[in-house]
Each structure stands twice: as C-alpha cells, then as structure tokens.
ChimeraX commands (.cxc) that place a marker at each C-alpha (Angstrom):
marker #1 position 47.44,-55.18,-20.11 radius 0.5
marker #1 position 43.97,-56.68,-20.27 radius 0.5
marker #1 position 43.45,-56.07,-16.58 radius 0.5
marker #1 position 44.64,-52.46,-16.86 radius 0.5
marker #1 position 42.32,-51.90,-19.80 radius 0.5
marker #1 position 39.37,-53.34,-17.91 radius 0.5
marker #1 position 40.29,-51.13,-14.92 radius 0.5
marker #1 position 40.29,-48.00,-17.07 radius 0.5
marker #1 position 36.97,-48.96,-18.62 radius 0.5
marker #1 position 35.42,-49.49,-15.20 radius 0.5
marker #1 position 36.79,-46.14,-13.97 radius 0.5
marker #1 position 35.33,-44.34,-16.99 radius 0.5
marker #1 position 31.95,-45.97,-16.35 radius 0.5
marker #1 position 31.99,-44.90,-12.71 radius 0.5
marker #1 position 33.01,-41.36,-13.72 radius 0.5
marker #1 position 30.17,-41.11,-16.23 radius 0.5
marker #1 position 27.67,-42.30,-13.63 radius 0.5
marker #1 position 28.98,-39.76,-11.12 radius 0.5
marker #1 position 28.75,-36.93,-13.65 radius 0.5
marker #1 position 25.18,-37.94,-14.49 radius 0.5
marker #1 position 24.23,-37.89,-10.81 radius 0.5
marker #1 position 25.80,-34.44,-10.27 radius 0.5
marker #1 position 24.10,-33.11,-13.38 radius 0.5
marker #1 position 20.69,-34.22,-12.16 radius 0.5
marker #1 position 21.19,-33.23,-8.52 radius 0.5
marker #1 position 24.14,-31.01,-7.81 radius 0.5
marker #1 position 24.21,-28.95,-10.99 radius 0.5
marker #1 position 20.50,-28.75,-11.75 radius 0.5
marker #1 position 18.96,-25.30,-11.98 radius 0.5
marker #1 position 17.62,-24.28,-8.60 radius 0.5
marker #1 position 13.85,-24.27,-8.40 radius 0.5
marker #1 position 12.35,-20.87,-7.66 radius 0.5
marker #1 position 10.68,-20.44,-4.28 radius 0.5
marker #1 position 7.26,-18.89,-3.78 radius 0.5
marker #1 position 7.35,-15.08,-3.93 radius 0.5
marker #1 position 6.35,-13.27,-0.73 radius 0.5
marker #1 position 4.93,-9.78,-0.47 radius 0.5
marker #1 position 7.15,-7.00,0.81 radius 0.5
marker #1 position 5.91,-5.69,4.19 radius 0.5
marker #1 position 2.93,-3.37,3.76 radius 0.5
marker #1 position 2.14,-4.45,0.21 radius 0.5
marker #1 position -0.07,-4.47,-1.77 radius 0.5
marker #1 position -0.58,-0.80,-0.88 radius 0.5
marker #1 position -3.50,1.41,-1.90 radius 0.5
marker #1 position -2.27,4.80,-3.12 radius 0.5
marker #1 position -5.15,7.11,-3.98 radius 0.5
marker #1 position -6.77,5.38,-6.98 radius 0.5
marker #1 position -3.81,3.05,-7.60 radius 0.5
marker #1 position -2.42,-0.11,-6.03 radius 0.5
marker #1 position 1.33,-0.52,-5.62 radius 0.5
marker #1 position 2.49,-4.13,-5.71 radius 0.5
marker #1 position 5.92,-5.13,-4.45 radius 0.5
marker #1 position 7.29,-8.55,-3.64 radius 0.5
marker #1 position 10.62,-10.05,-2.60 radius 0.5
marker #1 position 12.74,-11.45,-5.41 radius 0.5
marker #1 position 13.32,-15.19,-5.29 radius 0.5
marker #1 position 16.38,-17.14,-6.44 radius 0.5
marker #1 position 15.74,-19.14,-9.56 radius 0.5
marker #1 position 12.94,-16.98,-10.90 radius 0.5
marker #1 position 13.51,-15.58,-14.39 radius 0.5
marker #1 position 10.33,-13.53,-14.27 radius 0.5
marker #1 position 6.99,-13.16,-12.51 radius 0.5
marker #1 position 3.35,-13.42,-13.58 radius 0.5
marker #1 position 0.96,-11.18,-11.68 radius 0.5
marker #1 position -2.73,-12.06,-11.47 radius 0.5
marker #1 position -5.67,-9.94,-10.37 radius 0.5
marker #1 position -9.13,-11.03,-9.28 radius 0.5
marker #1 position -12.20,-9.58,-7.62 radius 0.5
marker #1 position -12.78,-12.88,-5.80 radius 0.5
marker #1 position -10.41,-14.20,-3.16 radius 0.5
marker #1 position -10.79,-17.86,-4.13 radius 0.5
marker #1 position -10.12,-17.26,-7.84 radius 0.5
marker #1 position -6.78,-16.61,-9.53 radius 0.5
marker #1 position -8.34,-14.14,-11.93 radius 0.5
marker #1 position -6.75,-12.69,-15.05 radius 0.5
marker #1 position -3.08,-12.30,-15.88 radius 0.5
marker #1 position -2.28,-8.65,-15.19 radius 0.5
marker #1 position 1.34,-8.52,-16.35 radius 0.5
marker #1 position 4.47,-10.57,-17.06 radius 0.5
marker #1 position 7.51,-8.82,-15.64 radius 0.5
marker #1 position 11.14,-9.33,-14.69 radius 0.5
marker #1 position 10.76,-6.64,-12.03 radius 0.5
marker #1 position 9.56,-7.21,-8.47 radius 0.5
marker #1 position 7.00,-4.41,-8.47 radius 0.5
marker #1 position 4.05,-3.14,-10.45 radius 0.5
marker #1 position 1.65,-0.19,-10.21 radius 0.5
marker #1 position -1.96,-1.10,-10.97 radius 0.5
marker #1 position -3.81,2.01,-12.12 radius 0.5
marker #1 position -7.05,0.27,-13.14 radius 0.5
marker #1 position -8.77,0.63,-9.77 radius 0.5
marker #1 position -12.34,1.42,-8.76 radius 0.5
marker #1 position -12.89,2.50,-5.18 radius 0.5
marker #1 position -16.06,0.50,-4.60 radius 0.5
marker #1 position -14.43,-2.88,-5.27 radius 0.5
marker #1 position -12.07,-5.30,-3.57 radius 0.5
marker #1 position -9.06,-6.73,-5.38 radius 0.5
marker #1 position -6.94,-9.82,-4.80 radius 0.5
marker #1 position -3.44,-10.20,-6.25 radius 0.5
marker #1 position -1.26,-13.28,-6.73 radius 0.5
marker #1 position 2.35,-13.45,-7.97 radius 0.5
marker #1 position 3.74,-16.60,-9.60 radius 0.5
marker #1 position 7.46,-17.19,-10.05 radius 0.5
marker #1 position 8.45,-18.31,-13.56 radius 0.5
marker #1 position 11.46,-20.54,-14.29 radius 0.5
marker #1 position 12.27,-21.99,-17.74 radius 0.5
marker #1 position 9.03,-20.41,-19.02 radius 0.5
marker #1 position 7.00,-22.44,-16.50 radius 0.5
marker #1 position 5.10,-21.13,-13.48 radius 0.5
marker #1 position 6.60,-22.95,-10.52 radius 0.5
marker #1 position 5.50,-21.35,-7.25 radius 0.5
marker #1 position 2.68,-19.08,-6.12 radius 0.5
marker #1 position 2.59,-16.28,-3.57 radius 0.5
marker #1 position -0.02,-15.82,-0.90 radius 0.5
marker #1 position -3.00,-13.72,-1.97 radius 0.5
marker #1 position -2.51,-9.99,-1.45 radius 0.5
marker #1 position -5.72,-8.17,-0.60 radius 0.5
marker #1 position -7.00,-4.67,-1.24 radius 0.5
marker #1 position -10.41,-4.59,0.42 radius 0.5
marker #1 position -13.18,-2.20,-0.42 radius 0.5
marker #1 position -13.07,0.69,2.02 radius 0.5
marker #1 position -15.18,3.77,2.14 radius 0.5
marker #1 position -13.20,6.99,1.78 radius 0.5
marker #1 position -12.13,8.73,4.97 radius 0.5
marker #1 position -14.96,10.87,6.33 radius 0.5
marker #1 position -14.89,14.56,7.13 radius 0.5
marker #1 position -14.60,15.25,10.87 radius 0.5
marker #1 position -17.07,17.12,13.00 radius 0.5
marker #1 position -15.70,20.23,14.68 radius 0.5
marker #1 position -16.13,21.55,18.21 radius 0.5
marker #1 position -14.24,24.31,20.03 radius 0.5
marker #1 position -13.63,26.12,23.27 radius 0.5
marker #1 position -11.78,29.32,24.06 radius 0.5
marker #1 position -9.45,30.56,26.76 radius 0.5
marker #1 position -6.20,32.46,27.31 radius 0.5
marker #1 position -6.35,34.09,23.88 radius 0.5
marker #1 position -6.67,30.72,22.18 radius 0.5
marker #1 position -9.20,28.86,20.11 radius 0.5
marker #1 position -8.97,25.12,20.61 radius 0.5
marker #1 position -10.54,22.91,17.97 radius 0.5
marker #1 position -11.45,19.29,18.46 radius 0.5
marker #1 position -11.98,16.78,15.65 radius 0.5
marker #1 position -14.57,14.05,16.09 radius 0.5
marker #1 position -14.57,11.31,13.49 radius 0.5
marker #1 position -17.20,8.55,13.33 radius 0.5
marker #1 position -15.54,5.97,11.07 radius 0.5
marker #1 position -18.42,3.57,10.39 radius 0.5
marker #1 position -16.32,1.37,8.14 radius 0.5
marker #1 position -14.41,4.21,6.50 radius 0.5
marker #1 position -10.65,4.58,6.37 radius 0.5
marker #1 position -8.96,5.79,9.55 radius 0.5
marker #1 position -7.57,9.34,9.50 radius 0.5
marker #1 position -3.84,9.75,10.05 radius 0.5
marker #1 position -3.94,13.53,10.43 radius 0.5
marker #1 position -6.22,16.52,9.94 radius 0.5
marker #1 position -5.96,19.71,7.89 radius 0.5
marker #1 position -7.41,22.95,9.24 radius 0.5
marker #1 position -8.81,25.69,6.99 radius 0.5
marker #1 position -10.15,29.14,7.83 radius 0.5
marker #1 position -12.08,31.98,6.25 radius 0.5
marker #1 position -13.36,35.38,7.31 radius 0.5
marker #1 position -16.81,34.56,5.89 radius 0.5
marker #1 position -18.84,31.38,5.92 radius 0.5
marker #1 position -19.13,31.19,2.15 radius 0.5
marker #1 position -15.69,32.62,1.46 radius 0.5
marker #1 position -12.48,30.97,0.38 radius 0.5
marker #1 position -10.98,28.71,3.03 radius 0.5
marker #1 position -7.19,28.76,3.30 radius 0.5
marker #1 position -5.10,25.94,4.74 radius 0.5
marker #1 position -3.52,27.20,7.97 radius 0.5
marker #1 position -2.30,24.12,9.79 radius 0.5
marker #1 position -2.34,20.37,10.35 radius 0.5
marker #1 position -2.66,18.12,13.39 radius 0.5
marker #1 position -1.81,14.48,13.95 radius 0.5
marker #1 position -3.96,14.43,17.05 radius 0.5
marker #1 position -7.63,15.17,17.58 radius 0.5
marker #1 position -7.02,18.79,18.65 radius 0.5
marker #1 position -5.67,21.97,17.11 radius 0.5
marker #1 position -4.91,25.27,18.86 radius 0.5
marker #1 position -4.93,28.76,17.34 radius 0.5
marker #1 position -4.18,32.14,18.94 radius 0.5
marker #1 position -6.24,35.29,18.43 radius 0.5
marker #1 position -5.56,38.94,19.20 radius 0.5
marker #1 position -8.67,40.88,18.17 radius 0.5
marker #1 position -12.40,40.56,18.41 radius 0.5
marker #1 position -13.78,39.36,15.11 radius 0.5
marker #1 position -15.55,36.36,13.57 radius 0.5
marker #1 position -13.80,33.55,11.74 radius 0.5
marker #1 position -14.95,30.26,10.28 radius 0.5
marker #1 position -13.15,26.95,10.43 radius 0.5
marker #1 position -13.37,23.84,8.32 radius 0.5
marker #1 position -11.30,20.68,8.52 radius 0.5
marker #1 position -10.55,17.58,6.50 radius 0.5
marker #1 position -9.27,14.14,7.47 radius 0.5
marker #1 position -6.39,12.46,5.60 radius 0.5
marker #1 position -5.86,8.69,5.54 radius 0.5
marker #1 position -2.64,6.66,5.27 radius 0.5
marker #1 position -2.75,6.78,1.47 radius 0.5
marker #1 position -2.81,10.59,1.58 radius 0.5
marker #1 position -6.43,10.66,0.45 radius 0.5
marker #1 position -8.16,13.74,1.82 radius 0.5
marker #1 position -11.82,13.78,2.81 radius 0.5
marker #1 position -14.36,16.38,1.85 radius 0.5
marker #1 position -14.40,19.48,4.03 radius 0.5
marker #1 position -16.38,19.46,7.24 radius 0.5
marker #1 position -19.27,21.76,7.90 radius 0.5
marker #1 position -18.14,25.26,8.79 radius 0.5
marker #1 position -17.68,26.17,12.44 radius 0.5
marker #1 position -18.31,29.78,13.42 radius 0.5
marker #1 position -16.05,31.18,16.12 radius 0.5
marker #1 position -16.67,34.68,17.44 radius 0.5
marker #1 position -14.17,37.10,18.96 radius 0.5
marker #1 position -11.22,35.43,17.35 radius 0.5
marker #1 position -8.73,36.38,14.69 radius 0.5
marker #1 position -5.90,34.40,13.14 radius 0.5
marker #1 position -2.48,36.03,13.48 radius 0.5
marker #1 position -0.64,33.98,10.86 radius 0.5
marker link #1:1,2 radius 0.2
marker link #1:2,3 radius 0.2
marker link #1:3,4 radius 0.2
marker link #1:4,5 radius 0.2
marker link #1:5,6 radius 0.2
marker link #1:6,7 radius 0.2
marker link #1:7,8 radius 0.2
marker link #1:8,9 radius 0.2
marker link #1:9,10 radius 0.2
marker link #1:10,11 radius 0.2
marker link #1:11,12 radius 0.2
marker link #1:12,13 radius 0.2
marker link #1:13,14 radius 0.2
marker link #1:14,15 radius 0.2
marker link #1:15,16 radius 0.2
marker link #1:16,17 radius 0.2
marker link #1:17,18 radius 0.2
marker link #1:18,19 radius 0.2
marker link #1:19,20 radius 0.2
marker link #1:20,21 radius 0.2
marker link #1:21,22 radius 0.2
marker link #1:22,23 radius 0.2
marker link #1:23,24 radius 0.2
marker link #1:24,25 radius 0.2
marker link #1:25,26 radius 0.2
marker link #1:26,27 radius 0.2
marker link #1:27,28 radius 0.2
marker link #1:28,29 radius 0.2
marker link #1:29,30 radius 0.2
marker link #1:30,31 radius 0.2
marker link #1:31,32 radius 0.2
marker link #1:32,33 radius 0.2
marker link #1:33,34 radius 0.2
marker link #1:34,35 radius 0.2
marker link #1:35,36 radius 0.2
marker link #1:36,37 radius 0.2
marker link #1:37,38 radius 0.2
marker link #1:38,39 radius 0.2
marker link #1:39,40 radius 0.2
marker link #1:40,41 radius 0.2
marker link #1:41,42 radius 0.2
marker link #1:42,43 radius 0.2
marker link #1:43,44 radius 0.2
marker link #1:44,45 radius 0.2
marker link #1:45,46 radius 0.2
marker link #1:46,47 radius 0.2
marker link #1:47,48 radius 0.2
marker link #1:48,49 radius 0.2
marker link #1:49,50 radius 0.2
marker link #1:50,51 radius 0.2
marker link #1:51,52 radius 0.2
marker link #1:52,53 radius 0.2
marker link #1:53,54 radius 0.2
marker link #1:54,55 radius 0.2
marker link #1:55,56 radius 0.2
marker link #1:56,57 radius 0.2
marker link #1:57,58 radius 0.2
marker link #1:58,59 radius 0.2
marker link #1:59,60 radius 0.2
marker link #1:60,61 radius 0.2
marker link #1:61,62 radius 0.2
marker link #1:62,63 radius 0.2
marker link #1:63,64 radius 0.2
marker link #1:64,65 radius 0.2
marker link #1:65,66 radius 0.2
marker link #1:66,67 radius 0.2
marker link #1:67,68 radius 0.2
marker link #1:68,69 radius 0.2
marker link #1:69,70 radius 0.2
marker link #1:70,71 radius 0.2
marker link #1:71,72 radius 0.2
marker link #1:72,73 radius 0.2
marker link #1:73,74 radius 0.2
marker link #1:74,75 radius 0.2
marker link #1:75,76 radius 0.2
marker link #1:76,77 radius 0.2
marker link #1:77,78 radius 0.2
marker link #1:78,79 radius 0.2
marker link #1:79,80 radius 0.2
marker link #1:80,81 radius 0.2
marker link #1:81,82 radius 0.2
marker link #1:82,83 radius 0.2
marker link #1:83,84 radius 0.2
marker link #1:84,85 radius 0.2
marker link #1:85,86 radius 0.2
marker link #1:86,87 radius 0.2
marker link #1:87,88 radius 0.2
marker link #1:88,89 radius 0.2
marker link #1:89,90 radius 0.2
marker link #1:90,91 radius 0.2
marker link #1:91,92 radius 0.2
marker link #1:92,93 radius 0.2
marker link #1:93,94 radius 0.2
marker link #1:94,95 radius 0.2
marker link #1:95,96 radius 0.2
marker link #1:96,97 radius 0.2
marker link #1:97,98 radius 0.2
marker link #1:98,99 radius 0.2
marker link #1:99,100 radius 0.2
marker link #1:100,101 radius 0.2
marker link #1:101,102 radius 0.2
marker link #1:102,103 radius 0.2
marker link #1:103,104 radius 0.2
marker link #1:104,105 radius 0.2
marker link #1:105,106 radius 0.2
marker link #1:106,107 radius 0.2
marker link #1:107,108 radius 0.2
marker link #1:108,109 radius 0.2
marker link #1:109,110 radius 0.2
marker link #1:110,111 radius 0.2
marker link #1:111,112 radius 0.2
marker link #1:112,113 radius 0.2
marker link #1:113,114 radius 0.2
marker link #1:114,115 radius 0.2
marker link #1:115,116 radius 0.2
marker link #1:116,117 radius 0.2
marker link #1:117,118 radius 0.2
marker link #1:118,119 radius 0.2
marker link #1:119,120 radius 0.2
marker link #1:120,121 radius 0.2
marker link #1:121,122 radius 0.2
marker link #1:122,123 radius 0.2
marker link #1:123,124 radius 0.2
marker link #1:124,125 radius 0.2
marker link #1:125,126 radius 0.2
marker link #1:126,127 radius 0.2
marker link #1:127,128 radius 0.2
marker link #1:128,129 radius 0.2
marker link #1:129,130 radius 0.2
marker link #1:130,131 radius 0.2
marker link #1:131,132 radius 0.2
marker link #1:132,133 radius 0.2
marker link #1:133,134 radius 0.2
marker link #1:134,135 radius 0.2
marker link #1:135,136 radius 0.2
marker link #1:136,137 radius 0.2
marker link #1:137,138 radius 0.2
marker link #1:138,139 radius 0.2
marker link #1:139,140 radius 0.2
marker link #1:140,141 radius 0.2
marker link #1:141,142 radius 0.2
marker link #1:142,143 radius 0.2
marker link #1:143,144 radius 0.2
marker link #1:144,145 radius 0.2
marker link #1:145,146 radius 0.2
marker link #1:146,147 radius 0.2
marker link #1:147,148 radius 0.2
marker link #1:148,149 radius 0.2
marker link #1:149,150 radius 0.2
marker link #1:150,151 radius 0.2
marker link #1:151,152 radius 0.2
marker link #1:152,153 radius 0.2
marker link #1:153,154 radius 0.2
marker link #1:154,155 radius 0.2
marker link #1:155,156 radius 0.2
marker link #1:156,157 radius 0.2
marker link #1:157,158 radius 0.2
marker link #1:158,159 radius 0.2
marker link #1:159,160 radius 0.2
marker link #1:160,161 radius 0.2
marker link #1:161,162 radius 0.2
marker link #1:162,163 radius 0.2
marker link #1:163,164 radius 0.2
marker link #1:164,165 radius 0.2
marker link #1:165,166 radius 0.2
marker link #1:166,167 radius 0.2
marker link #1:167,168 radius 0.2
marker link #1:168,169 radius 0.2
marker link #1:169,170 radius 0.2
marker link #1:170,171 radius 0.2
marker link #1:171,172 radius 0.2
marker link #1:172,173 radius 0.2
marker link #1:173,174 radius 0.2
marker link #1:174,175 radius 0.2
marker link #1:175,176 radius 0.2
marker link #1:176,177 radius 0.2
marker link #1:177,178 radius 0.2
marker link #1:178,179 radius 0.2
marker link #1:179,180 radius 0.2
marker link #1:180,181 radius 0.2
marker link #1:181,182 radius 0.2
marker link #1:182,183 radius 0.2
marker link #1:183,184 radius 0.2
marker link #1:184,185 radius 0.2
marker link #1:185,186 radius 0.2
marker link #1:186,187 radius 0.2
marker link #1:187,188 radius 0.2
marker link #1:188,189 radius 0.2
marker link #1:189,190 radius 0.2
marker link #1:190,191 radius 0.2
marker link #1:191,192 radius 0.2
marker link #1:192,193 radius 0.2
marker link #1:193,194 radius 0.2
marker link #1:194,195 radius 0.2
marker link #1:195,196 radius 0.2
marker link #1:196,197 radius 0.2
marker link #1:197,198 radius 0.2
marker link #1:198,199 radius 0.2
marker link #1:199,200 radius 0.2
marker link #1:200,201 radius 0.2
marker link #1:201,202 radius 0.2
marker link #1:202,203 radius 0.2
marker link #1:203,204 radius 0.2
marker link #1:204,205 radius 0.2
marker link #1:205,206 radius 0.2
marker link #1:206,207 radius 0.2
marker link #1:207,208 radius 0.2
marker link #1:208,209 radius 0.2
marker link #1:209,210 radius 0.2
marker link #1:210,211 radius 0.2
marker link #1:211,212 radius 0.2
marker link #1:212,213 radius 0.2
marker link #1:213,214 radius 0.2
marker link #1:214,215 radius 0.2
marker link #1:215,216 radius 0.2
view
C-alpha cells in the first residue's frame, strides 16, 4: 500500500508540473502582433485623413498616435476597439505621421510602421489650348505640377460670355477633350483638375473659341 500511495503522490506531482507548464506556455494569452496599415492607408480625403489598419489577433484595442515629426511618436489621438479612424483635424500646409499600437491586457505591446501624410500643394488648374476641325473643338490640358498633387481627371466648363456663369459640360481622364459645334458663335471654356482625393483645383483662365457652339 505504501508503494501505491507513493506512486499516486508522484503522479499527482507530475500532473501538477505538466499543468503549470501548459498554463505558462500552451494556454497563455496570445501576444498581439504589430498592426499593419491596410493598403493605401493612411489616405488623405479632402481636409481629412482616413486611417485603417488590419486587425491583429490578441489585441483588445488600439492606441493611435499622431505627430508632425517622423521620428517622434507624438500625442495620443484616440483609444479604440475599431480598426479605423477619421482624423478631421487637418491643415493642408503640414505633414502628419501616424502610429498604431496594439493593446493587450491594458498594455501597449506592439507598434505599427509609421503612416505618412506628407504636405502637398493642392492640384493646380490646367492651362488650356485648342484646335478645330471637322466641326469639332479639341481642348488640350497642360498641367505643370511643380510639387502639387497629380490630377486624375479634368472637368470642362463653358459659358457664352467671358465673365458669365460657367456650366459643367463634361469630364476627361486624359489630357484632351472634344466638343462638337454646329453654328458660328463665340464660346468660352474653363477647366479644373481633380486629384485622387477628389479635390478640385481652381478654374483655369478662360479660353475664347470663335465659330463654335455647344450642342448639348
């Protein structure tokens, strides 16, 4: 009986040790990984910045930081359980740097790469040129970027007088736009450039085109 009792005691000791090992290794809460930005984010949207990152296993929440210097963490912007945030406190003449930290058991455990929104001059208005032929007016958009945002497409406006009201009549994703005329008259064109964040430039200088009339 003594041997059996000692055997049971030894088995219990081994079992307790095994349970302790599993508790510290196998059953421990998984440590959260570093958050990573969703493709294309942070994204500038007019005067706002949309932040979106990929959820990580083990993270109970996220702390989002914002700085105007790349090598500084900056100030805590928000604590959130979501994986996105819209920052509306934006000034166009500044650069911003965002960092997301995963939080587990109320402790920040891993840090994302820095997400950058760099200062960029607004998209510039294009210069207009034209030529005529076969009852058509063909406009060409010339855009000198000089550090400004790149245009994604152009909007075309027209008026019957230079100082009149210009109405939107068409768009173009290329650097040309064609219009058809049927009568001899004078019209005026203006155009704007639109960047990837749907920010529209100021209107270009007016372009006078003689012997043309819109038929829209």
